[in-house]
PyMOL Python script that loads the backbone (N, CA, C, O; Angstrom):
from pymol import cmd

cmd.read_pdbstr("""\
ATOM      1  N   MET A   1       9.208   7.043  -6.790  1.00  0.00           N
ATOM      2  CA  MET A   1       9.077   7.999  -7.859  1.00  0.00           C
ATOM      3  C   MET A   1       9.408   9.380  -7.291  1.00  0.00           C
ATOM      4  O   MET A   1       8.826   9.802  -6.291  1.00  0.00           O
ATOM      5  N   TYR A   2      10.320  10.061  -7.918  1.00  0.00           N
ATOM      6  CA  TYR A   2      10.721  11.379  -7.458  1.00  0.00           C
ATOM      7  C   TYR A   2      10.470  12.405  -8.556  1.00  0.00           C
ATOM      8  O   TYR A   2      10.588  12.107  -9.744  1.00  0.00           O
ATOM      9  N   PHE A   3      10.130  13.590  -8.145  1.00  0.00           N
ATOM     10  CA  PHE A   3       9.903  14.671  -9.088  1.00  0.00           C
ATOM     11  C   PHE A   3      10.835  15.821  -8.745  1.00  0.00           C
ATOM     12  O   PHE A   3      11.103  16.096  -7.575  1.00  0.00           O
ATOM     13  N   ALA A   4      11.316  16.474  -9.766  1.00  0.00           N
ATOM     14  CA  ALA A   4      12.171  17.639  -9.557  1.00  0.00           C
ATOM     15  C   ALA A   4      11.311  18.802  -9.069  1.00  0.00           C
ATOM     16  O   ALA A   4      10.117  18.877  -9.357  1.00  0.00           O
ATOM     17  N   GLU A   5      11.946  19.706  -8.325  1.00  0.00           N
ATOM     18  CA  GLU A   5      11.218  20.866  -7.829  1.00  0.00           C
ATOM     19  C   GLU A   5      10.705  21.678  -9.012  1.00  0.00           C
ATOM     20  O   GLU A   5      11.426  21.899  -9.985  1.00  0.00           O
ATOM     21  N   ASN A   6       9.471  22.115  -8.921  1.00  0.00           N
ATOM     22  CA  ASN A   6       8.783  22.892  -9.962  1.00  0.00           C
ATOM     23  C   ASN A   6       8.543  22.106 -11.254  1.00  0.00           C
ATOM     24  O   ASN A   6       8.276  22.706 -12.295  1.00  0.00           O
ATOM     25  N   GLU A   7       8.633  20.789 -11.203  1.00  0.00           N
ATOM     26  CA  GLU A   7       8.350  19.957 -12.377  1.00  0.00           C
ATOM     27  C   GLU A   7       6.840  19.853 -12.549  1.00  0.00           C
ATOM     28  O   GLU A   7       6.123  19.640 -11.572  1.00  0.00           O
ATOM     29  N   ASN A   8       6.353  20.000 -13.764  1.00  0.00           N
ATOM     30  CA  ASN A   8       4.931  19.899 -14.045  1.00  0.00           C
ATOM     31  C   ASN A   8       4.581  18.419 -14.196  1.00  0.00           C
ATOM     32  O   ASN A   8       4.882  17.801 -15.217  1.00  0.00           O
ATOM     33  N   VAL A   9       3.945  17.863 -13.170  1.00  0.00           N
ATOM     34  CA  VAL A   9       3.634  16.436 -13.144  1.00  0.00           C
ATOM     35  C   VAL A   9       2.128  16.247 -13.278  1.00  0.00           C
ATOM     36  O   VAL A   9       1.347  16.919 -12.604  1.00  0.00           O
ATOM     37  N   THR A  10       1.729  15.328 -14.153  1.00  0.00           N
ATOM     38  CA  THR A  10       0.312  14.985 -14.276  1.00  0.00           C
ATOM     39  C   THR A  10       0.156  13.476 -14.116  1.00  0.00           C
ATOM     40  O   THR A  10       1.061  12.708 -14.442  1.00  0.00           O
ATOM     41  N   PHE A  11      -0.989  13.070 -13.616  1.00  0.00           N
ATOM     42  CA  PHE A  11      -1.300  11.668 -13.420  1.00  0.00           C
ATOM     43  C   PHE A  11      -2.420  11.272 -14.378  1.00  0.00           C
ATOM     44  O   PHE A  11      -3.138  12.134 -14.885  1.00  0.00           O
ATOM     45  N   SER A  12      -2.570   9.988 -14.622  1.00  0.00           N
ATOM     46  CA  SER A  12      -3.586   9.524 -15.576  1.00  0.00           C
ATOM     47  C   SER A  12      -4.955   9.424 -14.895  1.00  0.00           C
ATOM     48  O   SER A  12      -5.594   8.371 -14.909  1.00  0.00           O
ATOM     49  N   THR A  13      -5.385  10.520 -14.310  1.00  0.00           N
ATOM     50  CA  THR A  13      -6.716  10.626 -13.695  1.00  0.00           C
ATOM     51  C   THR A  13      -7.471  11.728 -14.426  1.00  0.00           C
ATOM     52  O   THR A  13      -6.874  12.474 -15.203  1.00  0.00           O
ATOM     53  N   ASP A  14      -8.770  11.842 -14.189  1.00  0.00           N
ATOM     54  CA  ASP A  14      -9.560  12.880 -14.856  1.00  0.00           C
ATOM     55  C   ASP A  14      -9.037  14.277 -14.556  1.00  0.00           C
ATOM     56  O   ASP A  14      -9.034  15.150 -15.424  1.00  0.00           O
ATOM     57  N   SER A  15      -8.594  14.481 -13.315  1.00  0.00           N
ATOM     58  CA  SER A  15      -8.110  15.806 -12.923  1.00  0.00           C
ATOM     59  C   SER A  15      -6.621  16.004 -13.219  1.00  0.00           C
ATOM     60  O   SER A  15      -6.130  17.133 -13.191  1.00  0.00           O
ATOM     61  N   GLY A  16      -5.904  14.923 -13.501  1.00  0.00           N
ATOM     62  CA  GLY A  16      -4.462  15.015 -13.714  1.00  0.00           C
ATOM     63  C   GLY A  16      -3.690  15.088 -12.415  1.00  0.00           C
ATOM     64  O   GLY A  16      -2.475  15.286 -12.416  1.00  0.00           O
ATOM     65  N   LYS A  17      -4.403  14.927 -11.291  1.00  0.00           N
ATOM     66  CA  LYS A  17      -3.789  14.998  -9.966  1.00  0.00           C
ATOM     67  C   LYS A  17      -4.030  13.681  -9.236  1.00  0.00           C
ATOM     68  O   LYS A  17      -4.780  12.826  -9.705  1.00  0.00           O
ATOM     69  N   ILE A  18      -3.385  13.532  -8.087  1.00  0.00           N
ATOM     70  CA  ILE A  18      -3.666  12.384  -7.234  1.00  0.00           C
ATOM     71  C   ILE A  18      -5.079  12.570  -6.694  1.00  0.00           C
ATOM     72  O   ILE A  18      -5.412  13.631  -6.167  1.00  0.00           O
ATOM     73  N   GLU A  19      -5.906  11.544  -6.826  1.00  0.00           N
ATOM     74  CA  GLU A  19      -7.295  11.647  -6.385  1.00  0.00           C
ATOM     75  C   GLU A  19      -7.558  10.707  -5.215  1.00  0.00           C
ATOM     76  O   GLU A  19      -7.393   9.493  -5.339  1.00  0.00           O
ATOM     77  N   LEU A  20      -7.962  11.263  -4.093  1.00  0.00           N
ATOM     78  CA  LEU A  20      -8.374  10.444  -2.967  1.00  0.00           C
ATOM     79  C   LEU A  20      -9.828  10.013  -3.122  1.00  0.00           C
ATOM     80  O   LEU A  20     -10.210   8.940  -2.657  1.00  0.00           O
ATOM     81  N   TYR A  21     -10.631  10.835  -3.766  1.00  0.00           N
ATOM     82  CA  TYR A  21     -12.024  10.542  -4.070  1.00  0.00           C
ATOM     83  C   TYR A  21     -12.141  10.559  -5.586  1.00  0.00           C
ATOM     84  O   TYR A  21     -11.947  11.602  -6.212  1.00  0.00           O
ATOM     85  N   SER A  22     -12.455   9.417  -6.181  1.00  0.00           N
ATOM     86  CA  SER A  22     -12.465   9.310  -7.635  1.00  0.00           C
ATOM     87  C   SER A  22     -13.882   9.244  -8.188  1.00  0.00           C
ATOM     88  O   SER A  22     -14.615   8.292  -7.920  1.00  0.00           O
ATOM     89  N   LYS A  23     -14.261  10.243  -8.950  1.00  0.00           N
ATOM     90  CA  LYS A  23     -15.590  10.257  -9.562  1.00  0.00           C
ATOM     91  C   LYS A  23     -15.722   9.175 -10.635  1.00  0.00           C
ATOM     92  O   LYS A  23     -16.805   8.615 -10.809  1.00  0.00           O
ATOM     93  N   SER A  24     -14.647   8.874 -11.351  1.00  0.00           N
ATOM     94  CA  SER A  24     -14.720   7.835 -12.393  1.00  0.00           C
ATOM     95  C   SER A  24     -14.916   6.454 -11.773  1.00  0.00           C
ATOM     96  O   SER A  24     -15.605   5.613 -12.351  1.00  0.00           O
ATOM     97  N   ILE A  25     -14.323   6.211 -10.614  1.00  0.00           N
ATOM     98  CA  ILE A  25     -14.541   4.934  -9.923  1.00  0.00           C
ATOM     99  C   ILE A  25     -15.972   4.872  -9.398  1.00  0.00           C
ATOM    100  O   ILE A  25     -16.602   3.815  -9.426  1.00  0.00           O
ATOM    101  N   GLU A  26     -16.483   6.003  -8.919  1.00  0.00           N
ATOM    102  CA  GLU A  26     -17.870   6.067  -8.442  1.00  0.00           C
ATOM    103  C   GLU A  26     -18.842   5.770  -9.585  1.00  0.00           C
ATOM    104  O   GLU A  26     -19.820   5.045  -9.396  1.00  0.00           O
ATOM    105  N   GLN A  27     -18.577   6.328 -10.770  1.00  0.00           N
ATOM    106  CA  GLN A  27     -19.444   6.091 -11.928  1.00  0.00           C
ATOM    107  C   GLN A  27     -19.405   4.639 -12.385  1.00  0.00           C
ATOM    108  O   GLN A  27     -20.353   4.151 -12.999  1.00  0.00           O
ATOM    109  N   ALA A  28     -18.298   3.945 -12.081  1.00  0.00           N
ATOM    110  CA  ALA A  28     -18.178   2.525 -12.435  1.00  0.00           C
ATOM    111  C   ALA A  28     -18.882   1.632 -11.413  1.00  0.00           C
ATOM    112  O   ALA A  28     -18.915   0.412 -11.572  1.00  0.00           O
ATOM    113  N   GLY A  29     -19.451   2.248 -10.351  1.00  0.00           N
ATOM    114  CA  GLY A  29     -20.215   1.472  -9.385  1.00  0.00           C
ATOM    115  C   GLY A  29     -19.435   1.026  -8.164  1.00  0.00           C
ATOM    116  O   GLY A  29     -19.912   0.186  -7.400  1.00  0.00           O
ATOM    117  N   PHE A  30     -18.236   1.576  -7.963  1.00  0.00           N
ATOM    118  CA  PHE A  30     -17.420   1.214  -6.806  1.00  0.00           C
ATOM    119  C   PHE A  30     -17.410   2.361  -5.800  1.00  0.00           C
ATOM    120  O   PHE A  30     -17.786   3.488  -6.123  1.00  0.00           O
ATOM    121  N   ASP A  31     -16.977   2.064  -4.583  1.00  0.00           N
ATOM    122  CA  ASP A  31     -16.874   3.072  -3.541  1.00  0.00           C
ATOM    123  C   ASP A  31     -15.729   4.024  -3.896  1.00  0.00           C
ATOM    124  O   ASP A  31     -14.579   3.590  -3.959  1.00  0.00           O
ATOM    125  N   PRO A  32     -16.013   5.305  -4.128  1.00  0.00           N
ATOM    126  CA  PRO A  32     -14.975   6.239  -4.561  1.00  0.00           C
ATOM    127  C   PRO A  32     -13.964   6.573  -3.478  1.00  0.00           C
ATOM    128  O   PRO A  32     -12.869   7.047  -3.782  1.00  0.00           O
ATOM    129  N   LEU A  33     -14.308   6.337  -2.233  1.00  0.00           N
ATOM    130  CA  LEU A  33     -13.402   6.545  -1.117  1.00  0.00           C
ATOM    131  C   LEU A  33     -13.565   5.343  -0.195  1.00  0.00           C
ATOM    132  O   LEU A  33     -14.416   5.359   0.693  1.00  0.00           O
ATOM    133  N   PRO A  34     -12.754   4.293  -0.396  1.00  0.00           N
ATOM    134  CA  PRO A  34     -12.947   3.051   0.354  1.00  0.00           C
ATOM    135  C   PRO A  34     -12.959   3.276   1.860  1.00  0.00           C
ATOM    136  O   PRO A  34     -12.210   4.098   2.388  1.00  0.00           O
ATOM    137  N   LYS A  35     -13.817   2.537   2.534  1.00  0.00           N
ATOM    138  CA  LYS A  35     -13.937   2.614   3.990  1.00  0.00           C
ATOM    139  C   LYS A  35     -13.243   1.404   4.611  1.00  0.00           C
ATOM    140  O   LYS A  35     -13.198   0.325   4.020  1.00  0.00           O
ATOM    141  N   TYR A  36     -12.709   1.601   5.798  1.00  0.00           N
ATOM    142  CA  TYR A  36     -12.046   0.508   6.509  1.00  0.00           C
ATOM    143  C   TYR A  36     -13.071  -0.547   6.901  1.00  0.00           C
ATOM    144  O   TYR A  36     -14.136  -0.222   7.425  1.00  0.00           O
ATOM    145  N   THR A  37     -12.750  -1.791   6.649  1.00  0.00           N
ATOM    146  CA  THR A  37     -13.581  -2.912   7.045  1.00  0.00           C
ATOM    147  C   THR A  37     -12.765  -3.772   8.000  1.00  0.00           C
ATOM    148  O   THR A  37     -11.724  -4.306   7.617  1.00  0.00           O
ATOM    149  N   ALA A  38     -13.219  -3.908   9.217  1.00  0.00           N
ATOM    150  CA  ALA A  38     -12.486  -4.708  10.203  1.00  0.00           C
ATOM    151  C   ALA A  38     -12.503  -6.178   9.801  1.00  0.00           C
ATOM    152  O   ALA A  38     -13.506  -6.690   9.303  1.00  0.00           O
ATOM    153  N   HIS A  39     -11.381  -6.843  10.025  1.00  0.00           N
ATOM    154  CA  HIS A  39     -11.294  -8.272   9.732  1.00  0.00           C
ATOM    155  C   HIS A  39     -11.937  -9.068  10.857  1.00  0.00           C
ATOM    156  O   HIS A  39     -12.016  -8.608  11.997  1.00  0.00           O
ATOM    157  N   GLU A  40     -12.386 -10.247  10.526  1.00  0.00           N
ATOM    158  CA  GLU A  40     -12.980 -11.126  11.526  1.00  0.00           C
ATOM    159  C   GLU A  40     -11.916 -11.501  12.554  1.00  0.00           C
ATOM    160  O   GLU A  40     -10.788 -11.837  12.194  1.00  0.00           O
ATOM    161  N   GLU A  41     -12.280 -11.443  13.833  1.00  0.00           N
ATOM    162  CA  GLU A  41     -11.342 -11.799  14.893  1.00  0.00           C
ATOM    163  C   GLU A  41     -11.192 -13.316  14.964  1.00  0.00           C
ATOM    164  O   GLU A  41     -12.172 -14.041  14.788  1.00  0.00           O
ATOM    165  N   PRO A  42      -9.973 -13.807  15.222  1.00  0.00           N
ATOM    166  CA  PRO A  42      -9.786 -15.260  15.324  1.00  0.00           C
ATOM    167  C   PRO A  42     -10.482 -15.832  16.568  1.00  0.00           C
ATOM    168  O   PRO A  42     -10.735 -15.115  17.536  1.00  0.00           O
ATOM    169  N   SER A  43     -10.778 -17.111  16.523  1.00  0.00           N
ATOM    170  CA  SER A  43     -11.415 -17.790  17.660  1.00  0.00           C
ATOM    171  C   SER A  43     -10.487 -17.783  18.863  1.00  0.00           C
ATOM    172  O   SER A  43      -9.283 -17.567  18.722  1.00  0.00           O
ATOM    173  N   GLU A  44     -11.042 -18.019  20.045  1.00  0.00           N
ATOM    174  CA  GLU A  44     -10.252 -18.077  21.272  1.00  0.00           C
ATOM    175  C   GLU A  44      -9.174 -19.145  21.150  1.00  0.00           C
ATOM    176  O   GLU A  44      -9.443 -20.259  20.700  1.00  0.00           O
ATOM    177  N   GLY A  45      -7.960 -18.804  21.550  1.00  0.00           N
ATOM    178  CA  GLY A  45      -6.844 -19.741  21.468  1.00  0.00           C
ATOM    179  C   GLY A  45      -6.103 -19.676  20.147  1.00  0.00           C
ATOM    180  O   GLY A  45      -5.094 -20.360  19.973  1.00  0.00           O
ATOM    181  N   TYR A  46      -6.587 -18.864  19.208  1.00  0.00           N
ATOM    182  CA  TYR A  46      -5.936 -18.705  17.915  1.00  0.00           C
ATOM    183  C   TYR A  46      -5.505 -17.253  17.763  1.00  0.00           C
ATOM    184  O   TYR A  46      -5.997 -16.369  18.464  1.00  0.00           O
ATOM    185  N   TYR A  47      -4.597 -17.025  16.851  1.00  0.00           N
ATOM    186  CA  TYR A  47      -4.156 -15.661  16.582  1.00  0.00           C
ATOM    187  C   TYR A  47      -3.976 -15.467  15.086  1.00  0.00           C
ATOM    188  O   TYR A  47      -3.892 -16.432  14.326  1.00  0.00           O
ATOM    189  N   ARG A  48      -3.919 -14.242  14.685  1.00  0.00           N
ATOM    190  CA  ARG A  48      -3.751 -13.915  13.273  1.00  0.00           C
ATOM    191  C   ARG A  48      -2.260 -13.799  12.975  1.00  0.00           C
ATOM    192  O   ARG A  48      -1.547 -13.060  13.653  1.00  0.00           O
ATOM    193  N   LEU A  49      -1.795 -14.513  11.982  1.00  0.00           N
ATOM    194  CA  LEU A  49      -0.400 -14.459  11.579  1.00  0.00           C
ATOM    195  C   LEU A  49      -0.247 -13.368  10.528  1.00  0.00           C
ATOM    196  O   LEU A  49      -0.843 -13.435   9.453  1.00  0.00           O
ATOM    197  N   ILE A  50       0.543 -12.383  10.849  1.00  0.00           N
ATOM    198  CA  ILE A  50       0.825 -11.305   9.904  1.00  0.00           C
ATOM    199  C   ILE A  50       2.251 -11.513   9.432  1.00  0.00           C
ATOM    200  O   ILE A  50       3.189 -11.478  10.228  1.00  0.00           O
ATOM    201  N   TYR A  51       2.407 -11.726   8.159  1.00  0.00           N
ATOM    202  CA  TYR A  51       3.700 -12.082   7.603  1.00  0.00           C
ATOM    203  C   TYR A  51       4.179 -11.000   6.653  1.00  0.00           C
ATOM    204  O   TYR A  51       3.417 -10.506   5.822  1.00  0.00           O
ATOM    205  N   GLY A  52       5.430 -10.641   6.781  1.00  0.00           N
ATOM    206  CA  GLY A  52       6.025  -9.685   5.856  1.00  0.00           C
ATOM    207  C   GLY A  52       7.483 -10.033   5.665  1.00  0.00           C
ATOM    208  O   GLY A  52       8.081 -10.730   6.485  1.00  0.00           O
ATOM    209  N   ARG A  53       8.041  -9.554   4.601  1.00  0.00           N
ATOM    210  CA  ARG A  53       9.449  -9.806   4.334  1.00  0.00           C
ATOM    211  C   ARG A  53      10.217  -8.497   4.367  1.00  0.00           C
ATOM    212  O   ARG A  53       9.720  -7.464   3.917  1.00  0.00           O
ATOM    213  N   THR A  54      11.402  -8.543   4.890  1.00  0.00           N
ATOM    214  CA  THR A  54      12.238  -7.355   4.908  1.00  0.00           C
ATOM    215  C   THR A  54      13.056  -7.317   3.619  1.00  0.00           C
ATOM    216  O   THR A  54      13.373  -8.370   3.067  1.00  0.00           O
ATOM    217  N   PRO A  55      13.400  -6.134   3.133  1.00  0.00           N
ATOM    218  CA  PRO A  55      14.135  -6.038   1.870  1.00  0.00           C
ATOM    219  C   PRO A  55      15.444  -6.816   1.857  1.00  0.00           C
ATOM    220  O   PRO A  55      15.814  -7.379   0.827  1.00  0.00           O
ATOM    221  N   GLN A  56      16.154  -6.855   2.991  1.00  0.00           N
ATOM    222  CA  GLN A  56      17.430  -7.572   2.975  1.00  0.00           C
ATOM    223  C   GLN A  56      17.236  -9.071   2.785  1.00  0.00           C
ATOM    224  O   GLN A  56      18.153  -9.750   2.323  1.00  0.00           O
ATOM    225  N   HIS A  57      16.066  -9.603   3.129  1.00  0.00           N
ATOM    226  CA  HIS A  57      15.798 -11.019   2.890  1.00  0.00           C
ATOM    227  C   HIS A  57      15.165 -11.242   1.517  1.00  0.00           C
ATOM    228  O   HIS A  57      15.331 -12.310   0.927  1.00  0.00           O
ATOM    229  N   THR A  58      14.463 -10.272   1.018  1.00  0.00           N
ATOM    230  CA  THR A  58      13.741 -10.424  -0.240  1.00  0.00           C
ATOM    231  C   THR A  58      14.610 -10.130  -1.456  1.00  0.00           C
ATOM    232  O   THR A  58      14.585 -10.878  -2.434  1.00  0.00           O
ATOM    233  N   PHE A  59      15.376  -9.047  -1.401  1.00  0.00           N
ATOM    234  CA  PHE A  59      16.091  -8.581  -2.585  1.00  0.00           C
ATOM    235  C   PHE A  59      17.576  -8.924  -2.596  1.00  0.00           C
ATOM    236  O   PHE A  59      18.290  -8.501  -3.505  1.00  0.00           O
ATOM    237  N   GLY A  60      18.040  -9.648  -1.652  1.00  0.00           N
ATOM    238  CA  GLY A  60      19.455  -9.976  -1.625  1.00  0.00           C
ATOM    239  C   GLY A  60      19.699 -11.150  -0.703  1.00  0.00           C
ATOM    240  O   GLY A  60      18.791 -11.919  -0.389  1.00  0.00           O
ATOM    241  N   ARG A  61      20.902 -11.267  -0.289  1.00  0.00           N
ATOM    242  CA  ARG A  61      21.204 -12.365   0.617  1.00  0.00           C
ATOM    243  C   ARG A  61      21.131 -11.872   2.062  1.00  0.00           C
ATOM    244  O   ARG A  61      21.287 -10.681   2.333  1.00  0.00           O
ATOM    245  N   THR A  62      20.899 -12.775   2.951  1.00  0.00           N
ATOM    246  CA  THR A  62      20.783 -12.439   4.358  1.00  0.00           C
ATOM    247  C   THR A  62      22.166 -12.168   4.930  1.00  0.00           C
ATOM    248  O   THR A  62      23.114 -12.907   4.665  1.00  0.00           O
ATOM    249  N   SER A  63      22.273 -11.117   5.708  1.00  0.00           N
ATOM    250  CA  SER A  63      23.539 -10.800   6.370  1.00  0.00           C
ATOM    251  C   SER A  63      23.587 -11.515   7.697  1.00  0.00           C
ATOM    252  O   SER A  63      22.618 -11.514   8.455  1.00  0.00           O
ATOM    253  N   ILE A  64      24.715 -12.121   7.970  1.00  0.00           N
ATOM    254  CA  ILE A  64      24.900 -12.801   9.233  1.00  0.00           C
ATOM    255  C   ILE A  64      25.959 -12.033  10.003  1.00  0.00           C
ATOM    256  O   ILE A  64      27.073 -11.830   9.518  1.00  0.00           O
ATOM    257  N   ILE A  65      25.604 -11.610  11.199  1.00  0.00           N
ATOM    258  CA  ILE A  65      26.541 -10.890  12.041  1.00  0.00           C
ATOM    259  C   ILE A  65      26.970 -11.829  13.160  1.00  0.00           C
ATOM    260  O   ILE A  65      26.148 -12.345  13.917  1.00  0.00           O
ATOM    261  N   ARG A  66      28.260 -12.030  13.241  1.00  0.00           N
ATOM    262  CA  ARG A  66      28.783 -12.910  14.279  1.00  0.00           C
ATOM    263  C   ARG A  66      29.667 -12.114  15.210  1.00  0.00           C
ATOM    264  O   ARG A  66      30.433 -11.257  14.769  1.00  0.00           O
ATOM    265  N   SER A  67      29.567 -12.389  16.479  1.00  0.00           N
ATOM    266  CA  SER A  67      30.488 -11.778  17.436  1.00  0.00           C
ATOM    267  C   SER A  67      31.314 -12.880  18.049  1.00  0.00           C
ATOM    268  O   SER A  67      30.770 -13.876  18.525  1.00  0.00           O
ATOM    269  N   TYR A  68      32.595 -12.715  18.043  1.00  0.00           N
ATOM    270  CA  TYR A  68      33.504 -13.736  18.581  1.00  0.00           C
ATOM    271  C   TYR A  68      34.080 -13.294  19.887  1.00  0.00           C
ATOM    272  O   TYR A  68      34.868 -14.021  20.492  1.00  0.00           O
TER     273      TYR A  68
END
""", "prot")
cmd.dss("prot")
cmd.show_as("cartoon", "prot")
cmd.util.cbc("prot")
cmd.orient("prot")
């Protein structure tokens, strides 16, 4: 999302701005500023698999580079 310079932009929040601390979320009973929660460490001999896709594999076809 891009905004032009000096464009008057408002968001659908109580303040009309980006809110890092949300009073409306706090009033709903949730943490208004979420805190980091560490994940459980894997057992010895195991590891955590972190999987992600790159845009060239997700949104199009894979490029193959060959050197001859």
